[in-house]
OpenMM code with the backbone's topology and positions (N, CA, C; nanometers):
from openmm import Vec3, app, unit

residues = "MET SER PRO LEU GLY LEU GLU ASP GLN VAL ILE VAL ALA LEU ARG ARG ILE THR ARG ALA ILE ASP LEU HIS SER ARG GLY LEU MET GLN GLU ILE GLY LEU THR ALA PRO GLN LEU ALA ALA LEU GLN THR ILE ALA ARG MET GLN PRO ILE THR VAL GLY SER LEU ALA LYS SER ILE HIS LEU SER GLN ALA THR LEU THR GLY ILE LEU SER ARG LEU GLU ALA ARG HIS LEU VAL SER ARG ALA ARG ARG GLY GLN ASP LYS ARG THR VAL VAL VAL GLU LEU THR ASP GLU GLY GLN ALA MET LEU LYS ASN ALA PRO SER LEU LEU GLN ASP ARG PHE ARG ARG GLU LEU LEU MET LEU GLN GLU TRP GLU GLN THR GLN MET LEU SER THR LEU GLN ARG ILE ALA SER MET MET ASP ALA GLU ASN ILE ASP ALA SER PRO VAL LEU SER ALA GLY GLU VAL SER ALA HIS PRO GLU PRO ASP SER ASP TYR LEU ASN GLN PRO LYS ALA ASP SER ARG LYS".split()
positions = [
    Vec3(0.0841, -0.1194, 0.0000),
    Vec3(0.0000, 0.0000, 0.0000),
    Vec3(0.0876, 0.1243, 0.0000),
    Vec3(0.0532, 0.2182, -0.0823),
    Vec3(0.1317, 0.3403, -0.0938),
    Vec3(0.1067, 0.4311, 0.0262),
    Vec3(0.2134, 0.4967, 0.0745),
    Vec3(0.1952, 0.5907, 0.1852),
    Vec3(0.1245, 0.7188, 0.1405),
    Vec3(0.1129, 0.7382, 0.0092),
    Vec3(0.0465, 0.8568, -0.0439),
    Vec3(-0.1041, 0.8373, -0.0481),
    Vec3(-0.1768, 0.9448, -0.0288),
    Vec3(-0.3214, 0.9409, -0.0436),
    Vec3(-0.3580, 0.9240, -0.1903),
    Vec3(-0.4799, 0.8871, -0.2155),
    Vec3(-0.5265, 0.8633, -0.3518),
    Vec3(-0.5070, 0.9861, -0.4407),
    Vec3(-0.5392, 1.1043, -0.3879),
    Vec3(-0.5241, 1.2266, -0.4672),
    Vec3(-0.3785, 1.2472, -0.5077),
    Vec3(-0.2867, 1.2238, -0.4119),
    Vec3(-0.1443, 1.2406, -0.4424),
    Vec3(-0.0963, 1.1359, -0.5427),
    Vec3(-0.1485, 1.0155, -0.5371),
    Vec3(-0.1111, 0.9120, -0.6323),
    Vec3(-0.1535, 0.9514, -0.7748),
    Vec3(-0.2715, 1.0138, -0.7857),
    Vec3(-0.3181, 1.0612, -0.9165),
    Vec3(-0.2249, 1.1703, -0.9681),
    Vec3(-0.1888, 1.2640, -0.8815),
    Vec3(-0.0982, 1.3726, -0.9207),
    Vec3(0.0367, 1.3160, -0.9628),
    Vec3(0.0889, 1.2176, -0.8904),
    Vec3(0.2167, 1.1551, -0.9264),
    Vec3(0.2060, 1.0888, -1.0640),
    Vec3(0.0967, 1.0203, -1.0904),
    Vec3(0.0777, 0.9554, -1.2212),
    Vec3(0.0745, 1.0601, -1.3325),
    Vec3(0.0055, 1.1719, -1.3103),
    Vec3(0.0028, 1.2790, -1.4098),
    Vec3(0.1424, 1.3382, -1.4310),
    Vec3(0.2179, 1.3542, -1.3234),
    Vec3(0.3546, 1.4062, -1.3354),
    Vec3(0.4425, 1.3094, -1.4135),
    Vec3(0.4245, 1.1798, -1.3913),
    Vec3(0.5031, 1.0805, -1.4654),
    Vec3(0.4719, 1.0871, -1.6143),
    Vec3(0.3456, 1.1042, -1.6479),
    Vec3(0.3065, 1.1160, -1.7890),
    Vec3(0.3719, 1.2395, -1.8504),
    Vec3(0.3620, 1.3511, -1.7810),
    Vec3(0.4222, 1.4752, -1.8292),
    Vec3(0.5727, 1.4590, -1.8444),
    Vec3(0.6348, 1.3950, -1.7481),
    Vec3(0.7808, 1.3736, -1.7520),
    Vec3(0.8200, 1.2818, -1.8681),
    Vec3(0.7413, 1.1769, -1.8924),
    Vec3(0.7700, 1.0863, -2.0048),
    Vec3(0.7640, 1.1619, -2.1366),
    Vec3(0.6660, 1.2486, -2.1516),
    Vec3(0.6534, 1.3290, -2.2736),
    Vec3(0.7738, 1.4215, -2.2873),
    Vec3(0.8119, 1.4855, -2.1776),
    Vec3(0.9256, 1.5766, -2.1796),
    Vec3(1.0548, 1.5028, -2.2138),
    Vec3(1.0795, 1.3889, -2.1509),
    Vec3(1.2016, 1.3121, -2.1772),
    Vec3(1.2072, 1.2628, -2.3213),
    Vec3(1.0934, 1.2172, -2.3734),
    Vec3(1.0907, 1.1710, -2.5122),
    Vec3(1.1191, 1.2866, -2.6076),
    Vec3(1.0593, 1.4013, -2.5796),
    Vec3(1.0797, 1.5187, -2.6644),
    Vec3(1.2269, 1.5611, -2.6627),
    Vec3(1.2879, 1.5610, -2.5448),
    Vec3(1.4295, 1.5980, -2.5345),
    Vec3(1.5172, 1.4956, -2.6067),
    Vec3(1.4793, 1.3675, -2.5954),
    Vec3(1.5539, 1.2624, -2.6636),
    Vec3(1.5489, 1.2785, -2.8143),
    Vec3(1.4311, 1.3130, -2.8664),
    Vec3(1.4187, 1.3381, -3.0107),
    Vec3(1.5108, 1.4521, -3.0532),
    Vec3(1.5093, 1.5572, -2.9749),
    Vec3(1.5903, 1.6743, -3.0088),
    Vec3(1.7384, 1.6383, -3.0071),
    Vec3(1.7817, 1.5614, -2.9085),
    Vec3(1.9233, 1.5233, -2.9013),
    Vec3(1.9602, 1.4245, -3.0116),
    Vec3(1.8712, 1.3291, -3.0390),
    Vec3(1.9022, 1.2237, -3.1346),
    Vec3(1.8985, 1.2706, -3.2799),
    Vec3(1.7928, 1.3449, -3.3155),
    Vec3(1.7785, 1.3836, -3.4565),
    Vec3(1.7612, 1.5340, -3.4779),
    Vec3(1.7586, 1.6104, -3.3699),
    Vec3(1.7490, 1.7551, -3.3835),
    Vec3(1.6126, 1.8054, -3.4252),
    Vec3(1.5083, 1.7250, -3.4007),
    Vec3(1.3715, 1.7650, -3.4333),
    Vec3(1.2838, 1.7575, -3.3099),
    Vec3(1.1832, 1.8424, -3.3066),
    Vec3(1.0823, 1.8327, -3.2019),
    Vec3(0.9781, 1.7295, -3.2461),
    Vec3(0.8964, 1.6862, -3.1526),
    Vec3(0.7909, 1.5903, -3.1863),
    Vec3(0.6944, 1.6462, -3.2919),
    Vec3(0.6497, 1.7722, -3.2822),
    Vec3(0.5624, 1.8251, -3.3879),
    Vec3(0.6316, 1.8315, -3.5244),
    Vec3(0.7615, 1.8613, -3.5262),
    Vec3(0.8338, 1.8632, -3.6533),
    Vec3(0.8400, 1.7236, -3.7135),
    Vec3(0.8683, 1.6239, -3.6302),
    Vec3(0.8739, 1.4859, -3.6781),
    Vec3(0.7364, 1.4400, -3.7251),
    Vec3(0.6320, 1.4758, -3.6511),
    Vec3(0.4959, 1.4388, -3.6919),
    Vec3(0.4607, 1.5027, -3.8260),
    Vec3(0.5026, 1.6271, -3.8462),
    Vec3(0.4774, 1.6940, -3.9740),
    Vec3(0.5500, 1.6208, -4.0864),
    Vec3(0.6762, 1.5858, -4.0641),
    Vec3(0.7514, 1.5122, -4.1665),
    Vec3(0.6847, 1.3795, -4.2006),
    Vec3(0.6427, 1.3062, -4.0977),
    Vec3(0.5786, 1.1761, -4.1209),
    Vec3(0.4497, 1.1916, -4.2001),
    Vec3(0.3719, 1.2927, -4.1672),
    Vec3(0.2447, 1.3149, -4.2367),
    Vec3(0.2686, 1.3596, -4.3803),
    Vec3(0.3663, 1.4453, -4.4002),
    Vec3(0.3991, 1.4892, -4.5362),
    Vec3(0.4407, 1.3684, -4.6189),
    Vec3(0.5245, 1.2819, -4.5626),
    Vec3(0.5706, 1.1631, -4.6349),
    Vec3(0.4533, 1.0748, -4.6756),
    Vec3(0.3560, 1.0637, -4.5884),
    Vec3(0.2407, 0.9767, -4.6125),
    Vec3(0.1427, 1.0370, -4.7125),
    Vec3(0.1305, 1.1703, -4.7156),
    Vec3(0.0232, 1.2330, -4.7921),
    Vec3(0.0708, 1.3267, -4.9029),
    Vec3(0.1992, 1.3332, -4.9282),
    Vec3(0.2506, 1.4325, -5.0229),
    Vec3(0.2071, 1.4064, -5.1660),
    Vec3(0.1970, 1.5120, -5.2443),
    Vec3(0.2055, 1.6516, -5.2033),
    Vec3(0.0799, 1.6898, -5.1239),
    Vec3(0.0984, 1.7706, -5.0213),
    Vec3(-0.0122, 1.8086, -4.9340),
    Vec3(-0.0119, 1.9596, -4.9149),
    Vec3(-0.1308, 2.0172, -4.9107),
    Vec3(-0.1398, 2.1615, -4.8864),
    Vec3(-0.1128, 2.1884, -4.7386),
    Vec3(-0.0705, 2.3092, -4.7104),
    Vec3(-0.0433, 2.3489, -4.5726),
    Vec3(-0.1710, 2.3362, -4.4891),
    Vec3(-0.2838, 2.3763, -4.5450),
    Vec3(-0.4108, 2.3666, -4.4729),
    Vec3(-0.4473, 2.2230, -4.4386),
    Vec3(-0.4313, 2.1330, -4.5345),
    Vec3(-0.4623, 1.9918, -4.5087),
    Vec3(-0.3662, 1.9323, -4.4066),
    Vec3(-0.2400, 1.9719, -4.4125),
    Vec3(-0.1415, 1.9232, -4.3162),
    Vec3(-0.1757, 1.9721, -4.1759),
    Vec3(-0.2126, 2.0989, -4.1644),
    Vec3(-0.2495, 2.1552, -4.0340),
    Vec3(-0.3667, 2.0788, -3.9740),
    Vec3(-0.4676, 2.0503, -4.0553),
    Vec3(-0.5840, 1.9744, -4.0063),
    Vec3(-0.5441, 1.8331, -3.9676),
    Vec3(-0.4574, 1.7723, -4.0456),
    Vec3(-0.4180, 1.6342, -4.0229),
    Vec3(-0.3440, 1.6154, -3.8909),
    Vec3(-0.2606, 1.7109, -3.8546),
    Vec3(-0.1860, 1.6967, -3.7292),
    Vec3(-0.2392, 1.7884, -3.6191),
    Vec3(-0.3563, 1.8478, -3.6433),
    Vec3(-0.4283, 1.9259, -3.5426),
    Vec3(-0.3460, 2.0422, -3.4868),
    Vec3(-0.2867, 2.1173, -3.5771),
    Vec3(-0.2147, 2.2381, -3.5391),
    Vec3(-0.2722, 2.3545, -3.6192),
    Vec3(-0.2600, 2.4743, -3.5650),
    Vec3(-0.3052, 2.5914, -3.6401),
    Vec3(-0.2098, 2.6134, -3.7572),
    Vec3(-0.2602, 2.6807, -3.8609),
    Vec3(-0.1734, 2.7100, -3.9758),
    Vec3(-0.0572, 2.7992, -3.9343),
    Vec3(-0.0798, 2.8896, -3.8410),
    Vec3(0.0277, 2.9782, -3.7956),
    Vec3(0.1389, 2.8971, -3.7275),
    Vec3(0.1012, 2.8043, -3.6409),
    Vec3(0.2006, 2.7192, -3.5745),
    Vec3(0.2737, 2.6343, -3.6778),
    Vec3(0.1976, 2.5768, -3.7693),
    Vec3(0.2566, 2.4907, -3.8712),
    Vec3(0.3507, 2.5686, -3.9629),
    Vec3(0.3192, 2.6926, -3.9926),
    Vec3(0.4056, 2.7746, -4.0776),
    Vec3(0.5446, 2.7882, -4.0152),
    Vec3(0.5494, 2.8084, -3.8835),
    Vec3(0.6782, 2.8165, -3.8140),
    Vec3(0.7541, 2.6849, -3.8206),
    Vec3(0.6825, 2.5753, -3.8013),
    Vec3(0.7442, 2.4423, -3.8092),
    Vec3(0.7997, 2.4188, -3.9492),
    Vec3(0.7195, 2.4503, -4.0503),
    Vec3(0.7630, 2.4295, -4.1889),
    Vec3(0.8827, 2.5189, -4.2242),
    Vec3(0.8855, 2.6388, -4.1709),
    Vec3(0.9998, 2.7279, -4.1961),
    Vec3(1.1281, 2.6668, -4.1418),
    Vec3(1.1210, 2.6092, -4.0217),
    Vec3(1.2395, 2.5457, -3.9636),
    Vec3(1.2801, 2.4213, -4.0433),
    Vec3(1.1807, 2.3426, -4.0864),
    Vec3(1.2105, 2.2233, -4.1661),
    Vec3(1.2678, 2.2610, -4.3026),
    Vec3(1.2149, 2.3670, -4.3605),
    Vec3(1.2635, 2.4125, -4.4912),
    Vec3(1.4062, 2.4668, -4.4790),
    Vec3(1.4359, 2.5366, -4.3695),
    Vec3(1.5710, 2.5899, -4.3478),
    Vec3(1.6730, 2.4768, -4.3375),
    Vec3(1.6282, 2.3603, -4.2921),
    Vec3(1.7177, 2.2438, -4.2816),
    Vec3(1.7126, 2.1582, -4.4084),
    Vec3(1.6417, 2.2058, -4.5089),
    Vec3(1.6291, 2.1376, -4.6390),
    Vec3(1.5604, 2.0009, -4.6268),
    Vec3(1.4661, 1.9903, -4.5326),
    Vec3(1.3927, 1.8644, -4.5140),
    Vec3(1.2609, 1.8639, -4.5900),
    Vec3(1.2073, 1.9832, -4.6172),
    Vec3(1.0836, 1.9960, -4.6958),
    Vec3(1.0997, 2.1097, -4.7954),
    Vec3(1.0126, 2.1082, -4.8945),
    Vec3(1.0061, 2.2217, -4.9870),
    Vec3(0.8607, 2.2652, -4.9954),
    Vec3(0.8432, 2.3957, -5.0086),
    Vec3(0.7092, 2.4523, -5.0252),
    Vec3(0.7043, 2.5229, -5.1597),
    Vec3(0.5902, 2.5086, -5.2257),
    Vec3(0.5730, 2.5749, -5.3550),
    Vec3(0.4256, 2.6087, -5.3747),
    Vec3(0.4035, 2.7177, -5.4450),
    Vec3(0.2659, 2.7541, -5.4813),
    Vec3(0.2288, 2.6734, -5.6041),
    Vec3(0.1100, 2.6151, -5.6006),
    Vec3(0.0663, 2.5309, -5.7125),
    Vec3(-0.0767, 2.5634, -5.7496),
    Vec3(-0.1120, 2.5291, -5.8706),
    Vec3(-0.2493, 2.5437, -5.9159),
    Vec3(-0.2833, 2.6861, -5.9532),
    Vec3(-0.4104, 2.7048, -5.9834),
    Vec3(-0.4553, 2.8366, -6.0268),
    Vec3(-0.4673, 2.9340, -5.9102),
    Vec3(-0.4997, 2.8818, -5.7920),
    Vec3(-0.5097, 2.9671, -5.6743),
    Vec3(-0.3696, 2.9811, -5.6155),
    Vec3(-0.3066, 3.0932, -5.6371),
    Vec3(-0.1678, 3.1139, -5.5945),
    Vec3(-0.1533, 3.1227, -5.4429),
    Vec3(-0.2660, 3.1243, -5.3714),
    Vec3(-0.2580, 3.1236, -5.2251),
    Vec3(-0.2303, 2.9834, -5.1720),
    Vec3(-0.2539, 2.8823, -5.2539),
    Vec3(-0.2365, 2.7441, -5.2126),
    Vec3(-0.0887, 2.7064, -5.2137),
    Vec3(-0.0401, 2.6630, -5.0985),
    Vec3(0.0992, 2.6215, -5.0852),
    Vec3(0.1009, 2.4714, -5.0618),
    Vec3(0.1838, 2.4019, -5.1396),
    Vec3(0.1962, 2.2567, -5.1303),
    Vec3(0.3324, 2.2238, -5.0706),
    Vec3(0.3337, 2.1238, -4.9844),
    Vec3(0.4567, 2.0837, -4.9157),
    Vec3(0.4938, 1.9426, -4.9585),
    Vec3(0.6233, 1.9205, -4.9799),
    Vec3(0.6754, 1.7882, -5.0128),
    Vec3(0.8069, 1.7667, -4.9388),
    Vec3(0.8395, 1.6399, -4.9169),
    Vec3(0.9684, 1.6061, -4.8567),
    Vec3(1.0790, 1.6194, -4.9597),
    Vec3(1.1939, 1.6591, -4.9144),
    Vec3(1.3129, 1.6580, -4.9989),
    Vec3(1.3818, 1.5228, -4.9778),
    Vec3(1.4857, 1.4978, -5.0523),
    Vec3(1.5636, 1.3753, -5.0317),
    Vec3(1.6207, 1.3713, -4.8899),
    Vec3(1.6642, 1.4880, -4.8405),
    Vec3(1.7165, 1.4953, -4.7034),
    Vec3(1.6073, 1.4620, -4.6018),
    Vec3(1.4851, 1.5079, -4.6274),
    Vec3(1.3730, 1.4776, -4.5385),
    Vec3(1.3418, 1.3290, -4.5363),
    Vec3(1.3461, 1.2663, -4.6524),
    Vec3(1.3222, 1.1216, -4.6586),
    Vec3(1.4309, 1.0456, -4.5847),
    Vec3(1.5552, 1.0882, -4.5982),
    Vec3(1.6654, 1.0236, -4.5265),
    Vec3(1.6494, 1.0418, -4.3761),
    Vec3(1.6059, 1.1596, -4.3343),
    Vec3(1.5843, 1.1861, -4.1917),
    Vec3(1.4797, 1.0903, -4.1360),
    Vec3(1.3708, 1.0698, -4.2084),
    Vec3(1.2647, 0.9816, -4.1617),
    Vec3(1.3098, 0.8356, -4.1517),
    Vec3(1.3991, 0.7934, -4.2403),
    Vec3(1.4475, 0.6550, -4.2352),
    Vec3(1.5214, 0.6264, -4.1059),
    Vec3(1.5873, 0.7276, -4.0501),
    Vec3(1.6667, 0.7102, -3.9288),
    Vec3(1.5966, 0.7605, -3.8028),
    Vec3(1.4764, 0.8121, -3.8172),
    Vec3(1.4067, 0.8739, -3.7033),
    Vec3(1.3389, 0.7683, -3.6158),
    Vec3(1.3447, 0.7889, -3.4854),
    Vec3(1.2714, 0.6990, -3.3955),
    Vec3(1.1215, 0.7269, -3.4049),
    Vec3(1.0425, 0.6382, -3.3496),
    Vec3(0.8978, 0.6601, -3.3530),
    Vec3(0.8590, 0.7652, -3.2491),
    Vec3(0.7452, 0.8231, -3.2700),
    Vec3(0.6924, 0.9194, -3.1746),
    Vec3(0.6376, 0.8449, -3.0536),
    Vec3(0.6329, 0.9114, -2.9404),
    Vec3(0.5844, 0.8510, -2.8172),
    Vec3(0.4422, 0.7982, -2.8319),
    Vec3(0.3578, 0.8717, -2.9047),
    Vec3(0.2193, 0.8271, -2.9179),
    Vec3(0.2071, 0.7017, -3.0034),
    Vec3(0.3071, 0.6734, -3.0874),
    Vec3(0.3018, 0.5499, -3.1664),
    Vec3(0.3062, 0.4284, -3.0737),
    Vec3(0.3960, 0.4325, -2.9762),
    Vec3(0.4037, 0.3226, -2.8790),
    Vec3(0.2754, 0.3171, -2.7967),
    Vec3(0.2271, 0.4330, -2.7544),
    Vec3(0.1052, 0.4375, -2.6747),
    Vec3(-0.0125, 0.3774, -2.7516),
    Vec3(-0.0241, 0.4136, -2.8799),
    Vec3(-0.1329, 0.3584, -2.9624),
    Vec3(-0.1252, 0.2064, -2.9702),
    Vec3(-0.0049, 0.1539, -2.9903),
    Vec3(0.0116, 0.0075, -2.9965),
    Vec3(-0.0334, -0.0573, -2.8662),
    Vec3(0.0091, -0.0004, -2.7550),
    Vec3(-0.0279, -0.0548, -2.6241),
    Vec3(-0.1788, -0.0413, -2.6002),
    Vec3(-0.2346, 0.0715, -2.6382),
    Vec3(-0.3775, 0.0953, -2.6205),
    Vec3(-0.4606, -0.0047, -2.6996),
    Vec3(-0.4172, -0.0339, -2.8219),
    Vec3(-0.4910, -0.1288, -2.9060),
    Vec3(-0.4858, -0.2718, -2.8530),
    Vec3(-0.3935, -0.2993, -2.7637),
    Vec3(-0.3844, -0.4327, -2.7044),
    Vec3(-0.4855, -0.4513, -2.5903),
    Vec3(-0.5431, -0.3403, -2.5434),
    Vec3(-0.6436, -0.3475, -2.4371),
    Vec3(-0.7792, -0.3869, -2.4943),
    Vec3(-0.8638, -0.4392, -2.4082),
    Vec3(-1.0011, -0.4683, -2.4470),
    Vec3(-1.0730, -0.3364, -2.4761),
    Vec3(-1.1766, -0.3415, -2.5580),
    Vec3(-1.2489, -0.2193, -2.5939),
    Vec3(-1.3057, -0.1495, -2.4702),
    Vec3(-1.3565, -0.2260, -2.3732),
    Vec3(-1.4120, -0.1641, -2.2530),
    Vec3(-1.3026, -0.0912, -2.1738),
    Vec3(-1.1794, -0.1434, -2.1764),
    Vec3(-1.0690, -0.0782, -2.1068),
    Vec3(-1.0306, 0.0517, -2.1780),
    Vec3(-1.0303, 0.0483, -2.3115),
    Vec3(-1.0008, 0.1679, -2.3892),
    Vec3(-1.1049, 0.2762, -2.3618),
    Vec3(-1.2311, 0.2356, -2.3605),
    Vec3(-1.3408, 0.3298, -2.3361),
    Vec3(-1.3318, 0.3876, -2.1951),
    Vec3(-1.3009, 0.3027, -2.0988),
    Vec3(-1.2870, 0.3485, -1.9605),
    Vec3(-1.1713, 0.4484, -1.9485),
    Vec3(-1.0600, 0.4186, -2.0150),
    Vec3(-0.9445, 0.5081, -2.0113),
    Vec3(-0.9796, 0.6429, -2.0743),
    Vec3(-1.0473, 0.6399, -2.1896),
    Vec3(-1.0876, 0.7633, -2.2558),
    Vec3(-1.1775, 0.8459, -2.1648),
    Vec3(-1.2734, 0.7822, -2.1049),
    Vec3(-1.3661, 0.8520, -2.0160),
    Vec3(-1.2921, 0.9161, -1.8986),
    Vec3(-1.2004, 0.8435, -1.8402),
    Vec3(-1.1238, 0.8954, -1.7269),
    Vec3(-1.0378, 1.0139, -1.7695),
    Vec3(-0.9709, 1.0021, -1.8829),
    Vec3(-0.8857, 1.1118, -1.9290),
    Vec3(-0.9677, 1.2351, -1.9660),
    Vec3(-1.0844, 1.2139, -2.0265),
    Vec3(-1.1716, 1.3274, -2.0578),
    Vec3(-1.2189, 1.3946, -1.9295),
    Vec3(-1.2456, 1.3171, -1.8275),
    Vec3(-1.2879, 1.3727, -1.6986),
    Vec3(-1.1745, 1.4519, -1.6352),
    Vec3(-1.0511, 1.3999, -1.6448),
    Vec3(-0.9358, 1.4726, -1.5918),
    Vec3(-0.9206, 1.6055, -1.6650),
    Vec3(-0.9325, 1.6044, -1.7965),
    Vec3(-0.9234, 1.7287, -1.8741),
    Vec3(-1.0306, 1.8274, -1.8289),
    Vec3(-1.1505, 1.7764, -1.8045),
    Vec3(-1.2594, 1.8616, -1.7583),
    Vec3(-1.2293, 1.9183, -1.6198),
    Vec3(-1.1770, 1.8359, -1.5309),
    Vec3(-1.1447, 1.8803, -1.3952),
    Vec3(-1.0362, 1.9876, -1.3961),
    Vec3(-0.9514, 1.9830, -1.4974),
    Vec3(-0.8448, 2.0824, -1.5106),
    Vec3(-0.8907, 2.1995, -1.5960),
    Vec3(-1.0186, 2.1990, -1.6330),
    Vec3(-1.0775, 2.3017, -1.7182),
    Vec3(-0.9981, 2.3144, -1.8480),
    Vec3(-0.9579, 2.1987, -1.9024),
    Vec3(-0.8723, 2.1972, -2.0205),
    Vec3(-0.9413, 2.1362, -2.1416),
    Vec3(-1.0695, 2.1058, -2.1321),
    Vec3(-1.1349, 2.0380, -2.2436),
    Vec3(-1.1497, 2.1243, -2.3675),
    Vec3(-1.1384, 2.2563, -2.3549),
    Vec3(-1.1516, 2.3440, -2.4715),
    Vec3(-1.0176, 2.3944, -2.5239),
    Vec3(-0.9086, 2.3442, -2.4689),
    Vec3(-0.7764, 2.3843, -2.5165),
    Vec3(-0.7447, 2.3042, -2.6409),
    Vec3(-0.6946, 2.3733, -2.7444),
    Vec3(-0.6528, 2.3048, -2.8663),
    Vec3(-0.5492, 2.2001, -2.8318),
    Vec3(-0.5652, 2.0816, -2.8836),
    Vec3(-0.4704, 1.9754, -2.8530),
    Vec3(-0.4312, 1.9029, -2.9793),
    Vec3(-0.3031, 1.8830, -2.9924),
    Vec3(-0.2503, 1.8054, -3.1030),
    Vec3(-0.2384, 1.6604, -3.0593),
    Vec3(-0.2548, 1.5690, -3.1519),
    Vec3(-0.2329, 1.4304, -3.1136),
    Vec3(-0.0861, 1.3980, -3.0950),
    Vec3(-0.0012, 1.4971, -3.1187),
    Vec3(0.1414, 1.4776, -3.1005),
    Vec3(0.1752, 1.5052, -2.9553),
    Vec3(0.2348, 1.4094, -2.8890),
    Vec3(0.2745, 1.4273, -2.7511),
    Vec3(0.4093, 1.4970, -2.7468),
    Vec3(0.4091, 1.6215, -2.7029),
    Vec3(0.5341, 1.6949, -2.6929),
    Vec3(0.5242, 1.7925, -2.5779),
    Vec3(0.6371, 1.8243, -2.5241),
    Vec3(0.6428, 1.9209, -2.4160),
    Vec3(0.7101, 2.0460, -2.4669),
    Vec3(0.6567, 2.1597, -2.4287),
    Vec3(0.7177, 2.2853, -2.4692),
    Vec3(0.8100, 2.3351, -2.3613),
    Vec3(0.8832, 2.4383, -2.3929),
    Vec3(0.9708, 2.4967, -2.2939),
    Vec3(0.8873, 2.5756, -2.1947),
    Vec3(0.9294, 2.5746, -2.0711),
    Vec3(0.8611, 2.6494, -1.9678),
    Vec3(0.9076, 2.7933, -1.9783),
    Vec3(0.8114, 2.8842, -1.9806),
    Vec3(0.8428, 3.0246, -1.9978),
    Vec3(0.8023, 3.1024, -1.8735),
    Vec3(0.8764, 3.2079, -1.8438),
    Vec3(0.8402, 3.2944, -1.7319),
    Vec3(0.7145, 3.3732, -1.7654),
    Vec3(0.6851, 3.3847, -1.8940),
    Vec3(0.5668, 3.4575, -1.9393),
    Vec3(0.4656, 3.3561, -1.9891),
    Vec3(0.3533, 3.3379, -1.9175),
    Vec3(0.2566, 3.2363, -1.9596),
    Vec3(0.1970, 3.2672, -2.0958),
    Vec3(0.1715, 3.1607, -2.1699),
    Vec3(0.1052, 3.1747, -2.2988),
    Vec3(-0.0418, 3.2066, -2.2733),
    Vec3(-0.1117, 3.2636, -2.3701),
    Vec3(-0.2520, 3.2986, -2.3511),
    Vec3(-0.3374, 3.1807, -2.3051),
    Vec3(-0.3124, 3.0606, -2.3576),
    Vec3(-0.3910, 2.9446, -2.3180),
    Vec3(-0.3695, 2.9080, -2.1720),
    Vec3(-0.2574, 2.9524, -2.1124),
    Vec3(-0.2256, 2.9160, -1.9753),
    Vec3(-0.3169, 2.9850, -1.8746),
    Vec3(-0.3862, 3.0883, -1.9170),
    Vec3(-0.4721, 3.1606, -1.8246),
    Vec3(-0.5864, 3.0754, -1.7713),
    Vec3(-0.6170, 2.9653, -1.8352),
    Vec3(-0.7277, 2.8822, -1.7883),
    Vec3(-0.7021, 2.8329, -1.6482),
    Vec3(-0.5753, 2.8198, -1.6084),
    Vec3(-0.5446, 2.7719, -1.4734),
    Vec3(-0.5759, 2.8771, -1.3678),
    Vec3(-0.5759, 3.0032, -1.4085),
    Vec3(-0.5974, 3.1111, -1.3127),
    Vec3(-0.7435, 3.1531, -1.3030),
    Vec3(-0.8278, 3.1004, -1.3901),
    Vec3(-0.9680, 3.1379, -1.3899),
    Vec3(-1.0453, 3.0484, -1.2942),
    Vec3(-1.1468, 3.1031, -1.2281),
    Vec3(-1.2264, 3.0185, -1.1394),
    Vec3(-1.2960, 2.9082, -1.2198),
    Vec3(-1.3012, 2.7909, -1.1640),
    Vec3(-1.3610, 2.6746, -1.2286),
    Vec3(-1.5126, 2.6854, -1.2184),
    Vec3(-1.5796, 2.6658, -1.3316),
    Vec3(-1.7257, 2.6623, -1.3318),
    Vec3(-1.7705, 2.5338, -1.2641),
    Vec3(-1.8779, 2.5386, -1.1912),
    Vec3(-1.9294, 2.4197, -1.1242),
    Vec3(-1.9823, 2.3219, -1.2276),
    Vec3(-1.9158, 2.2059, -1.2411),
    Vec3(-1.9531, 2.1081, -1.3424),
    Vec3(-2.0582, 2.0093, -1.2916),
    Vec3(-2.1040, 2.0288, -1.1665),
    Vec3(-2.2039, 1.9360, -1.1129),
    Vec3(-2.3454, 1.9825, -1.1392),
    Vec3(-2.3628, 2.0848, -1.2205),
    Vec3(-2.4966, 2.1374, -1.2512),
    Vec3(-2.5767, 2.0393, -1.3310),
] * unit.nanometer
topology = app.Topology()
chain = topology.addChain("A")
for resn in residues:
    res = topology.addResidue(resn, chain)
    for name in ("N", "CA", "C"):
        topology.addAtom(name, app.Element.getBySymbol(name[0]), res)
């Protein structure tokens, strides 16, 4: 029996999850010099190329503004190329370069790839129970309306909170209504 109370055990489990995401993200950066969102973008481009920036943003659940920054960094490293195509000159298409394809051949899998494999090994009722519990945790943290990417990555901690961080400082609405 753990000397910690149930509430503390839940907090420890959440901290372990956060730490695993952070360690994996740091490992990716050290091993291949890419963040998890950058690697996810490369993988999606490889699978769906040529792909428009808008379709890529929807596919990996990131805003176009966030994705534009990611693509700029990938393009600076010669891993992707962007070009305007078609009659609508506003449409930008992204493709992998030879360097991008080589990077993907040597890249480790994303943390969520392992999680998905493990999750699929559970019974459907266990998967449903886990989803329900995680959705409830998100609700308890007043985080259910925060944009979320399916890419598990940790960002740098900043002394200046991002706009989305204000949800922690707002009073929680009573969800028992």
